[in-house]
N, C-alpha and C positions, 0 to 999 in steps of 0.2 A: 503494500499500499504506500501511497505518496503523502508526505507529511510538508506542510508548510509552516514557517515561523512569520507570524503576523503580530504587529504592535496594535493594541486596539485601545482608544482613549474615550471614557464616558460612554462606552457601549452597553448594550444590554443584551444578554441572552434568556431565551425562553426555555425552560425545562420543565417538563411535566406539567405544564400549566402554572408555573410560579415564574414570576420575573426576579433576575439574579443579576445584581450589579457586578459588572467586572471591571475591576481598578485597570488604572494605565499600566500595563506591564507587556512583556513579549510573551505569547502563549504558542503553544503548538497545535496548529489545526489539522485535523486529519481529512484526507480526500479519501470519498468512498471507492472502494475498489470494485470497478464496474465487471471485471472479469469474474472476480468471485460470484456476484449477482447471477450472471449470466452463463457461466460454463457449465457443463454437465454434471461435473463432480460435486459432492457435498462437502463444503468445507469443515474441518473438524474444530475450527474455534471459532468463535464470534467475533475476536479481533481480526480474523483474516478479511472481514468484510469492511472494515474501517467506518462503520456508521456512527462510532462515537469518538470524540476528541479525548475525552475522559469516561471510561466505559463505567467504572466504579462510581463515578459521580453522576452518570447517565446525562453526560454532556453530549448533545449531538454535534456531528461534523455538517460541513456545508451541504446545503440543498436536503438535509434530513431535519423535518420539521416535526415539534412535538404537536400533538393533538389531544383533545379530550372528548368523550362521548356523553351526550346531555344525559342519556340514560346508559350506564355501564352494565356489563355483563357480571354477574356475581360469581365470585370464585374464592369461595372460602374466606371473604372479608379481605383478601389480598389487596394492596395496593398495585395500581397498574401505571405503567408509564409509557405511552403510545407515541410511535413516530412514524410519519411516512417520508419514504426517499422517492423522489422523480428525478430522473437524471436530467442532467444539464441540457438544455435545447428540447426537451419533449415536455407535453402538458398531459394531465389527467383530462378527460373529457367527461363534462356534467351530463348525467341522465335523468333528469327529473330529480326526484326526492329520493330516488336510490342509490345504488353504490356507484360512485365515482368509476369511471373506466381507466384505470391506471394503465400506462404504456408499457409494453416490454422493456425490461432493464429495472421498474420500480422495485421497491419492496415496502413491506409494512413491519414493523418491529414492536413487540409487545413484551416489557418486562415485569415479571411478579415480585413484589417485593413486601415485607412487614417490617413495622417501625419507622421511625423518622429521623432525621439528622445523623447523629454519629451512631446511633443504634439501628438505622435501617439496615436490613439484610436482603440482598437480591437473592432470589430462588431459582428462578429460570428465565429465560428470555426466548420468545416464539418468534419465529420469522417467517413470513411469506414473500417467497422470491417469484417474481414474474418474468419466466424464462419464454423462449420462443415457442416450445411446447406446452406453455401453460403454468399455471400457479404450483409451485411446490412449498409444503408446509415442512418446518424443521423445529425440533425443539433443542434448546441449550441449558445445561444445567450448570449454574455457578459454583466455583470451588468455596471451600471454607475461609480461604484467605481472601475473596472477593476481588481477585485479580484477574480472573478469566472465566469464561463460560465456554464448555465442551460440549460437542453434537451427543446427543443422548437418544440414538435410533430407537433403542427398546424401553426408553422412558425409564423410571425410576420412582421409587417409595422414599419418601424422607420425612423423619421426625422434624416438626418445624414447631417452633414457640410463636403463638400468635396473641397479641393483646387481646382479642376478642373471645378466642375458644380455648386458650390454653396449648399444650401441646398435641397437634395434630398429627394425622399420617397423611402428608401431602403427596398427591401423586402429579408427577412430571408424564404427561402423556407421550406415548410412543408415537413413531410416524404415521402408523394407520389410524391410531386414535385421534390424531389431528385431523385425518382427512375425513372421520366420521361426523364431525362436526362442520367442517369447511367444505362439504360436498352439495352440489345441486345436480341430480342426474349423473351422479358418480363422476362428476368434474369437482376439481377443487377450485373454490373461489374465496375471496375475502367475505367477512359477513358484517365487520364493525362499521367502515366508513361509509355508512349511507349520509345522503346529503340531509336527510331528515332528522338524523342524530347527531350533526356537526353544527357549532353555532354559526351565525351568521357574522360574526365579525370575523372568526377563523378563516371562514371560507372567503371572505371578501380579500383577507390577507394574502391567500394563496393564490386568488385572482389576480391580485396587484402583483405579486412576485413573479407570475407567469407559470405556476406549477399546475393552476387549473385553467380551462380555456374559458369558462363564462359562469355568472353566479346562477345556480343550479334552482329552479324552482321547488319551494316547498323546504328549503334549508332552514334547519332549526325547529320542525314542526314538532318534535318530540320534547316533552316537558324536561326540565332539569330536575333530576333525581333528588338532590340535596333540597330543592324547594318543593318537594311533592307535598307537603302538608297546605301549601297555597294554591297548588295545580287542581286542574278539574281531574276528579278521582277516575272516571272513565278513560281519559286519556293517559293517566299515568298506569292504570293498570294494562290498558291495551298496549303502551310502551314497553312496559316490563315483559309481557309475554312476547312482544316482537322481538325484544333483544335476546330474552333468555330461552326463549322457547322454540321460535318460528323457524330458525335455521334447520331443525328436524322436522319439526310439525307444519309441514307444507306440501302441497302435491308433489314438489319434486325432492323432498327431504328424505332423510334416511328413515322416519318415522311416519311416511306418508299412509301406510297401511292402517294407522289409528284412525284416520278420517277426520283428524283434527287439522285446523288451518289457523294458526295462531298470528299470521302476520298483521301488521297495522292495515292494510288496505282492505282485509277480508271485513265485510260487513253481513254475512250471512250468519244468523245467530246458531245455527245448527253447527256449522263448520266452526264456529269459535268456541262450541262446546256447551250451549244452553239446552237443556234437556236432551242431550245426545247420549245413547247408551255407548258402553265401551265396546270396541269390535271383539275383543276376547277378555272375558271375566276371569282375572286371575287373583292372586293374593295381592296385587297392586292395587285393585279397586276397592279393598278393605271391605268387601261386601255391600258396597253403595250402587246404586243405578245408574247414575248419571254423572257427567263430567262436570256440569253445572246446574245445580237447583238454585234457581232465582230465589232469593230471600233468605236462602238458607245454607251458609258455608259449609255448615257441620255434615250436610249429608252430599257434599260435592267432592267427587274423586280427585278433583284438580287439588284442592286445598289438601286433601288427605295425604297425597304423593309429594307436593311441596313440602309439607310439614314433617316428612319422614326422612332420616338419616340412615335407615335399614335398606342395603343394597337389594334391587329387585322390587322394590317398592317406591324408593326416592326419585324424584325426578327435578331437575335434570339427572341423567343417568351417569353422566362425565361431567368432570369439572368441579365437583363438590364433595366433601366429605361431611359437612355442616349444613344445618338448615338456617336458610336466610330469613330470618325473623323480621326484617323489615318489608321484605317481599311477599312474604305469607301474610302480613297486615293489610298491605295494600290490596291483595287479591281477595281476602277474606271481607275486608271492608266493600270492596267493589261488589262481590256478590250479594252480602247481605242488603246492598242497597238497591238491588234490583227488585221492581214489583214483580211479584209472585206470577203475574200473568204477562211476564215479559214474552213469552213463546209458549 
């Protein structure tokens, strides 16, 4: 990879959604290794890509832009530091409120961490690489010294201390499990950076910088999760299901056989789960009859499965070992607020 020495005076860098003042000093700037992104091999170390000037500090390189999602995916309460890389001279193309169409040579980077400041521990970094033959998803596990993340094709199980849940058995997914979520019609795709789930300010900055061709319609339509108490309850619940469930529960997803379609744009009550019977009644249903019973979350399979940490019952199946209490609360209140004659 290439590195440049650059003097910065009075500049500001944006890392993981926070402004960081940079003092007047000479710093080393890393240039992304486009060959590592595009070539057929799978780099063994995260540093091979050059996505970060300071990997441990999660300070991105040139053309690597931090971003945040309005409504994020829940993963055992881990903090997530997200970055998008668009090669110089290329642009992502807006596609309404849906996924940005990133050009070949782009990359999406997501680091999972616990704690803050000096106590922060980086656990894993997942990368999505847009190569000539499509997207490739790869997981990288950070070492104890926090100096490097190495390719973990077979995944890993780690005992991780978390502020919210104590010590948990954290799962780094293997390469095939990455594909299980990032798959539409058996083709690997990104699932996070949809225009509707990105802020208007961020998108405008990307357009101004030349990384995106135009301001997409519907940008920022999903509510901001941190402000959910003030947001419309229906919008908050539907956004949560879209982000946490719809990558599988949609007609082209891995759970299409369930008959549930939990995408934001779906407006058919039965497809969303209202008075919908399960396709296969197993222990996951908890003896309940419908995915959603309007006005009664206690009789709704959706809440039963979301509130379980029992493998074989818990939903989502991957990406968590703990219950998202805030998510369960939103879906519970949403169902309980439904008029009994909703459908």
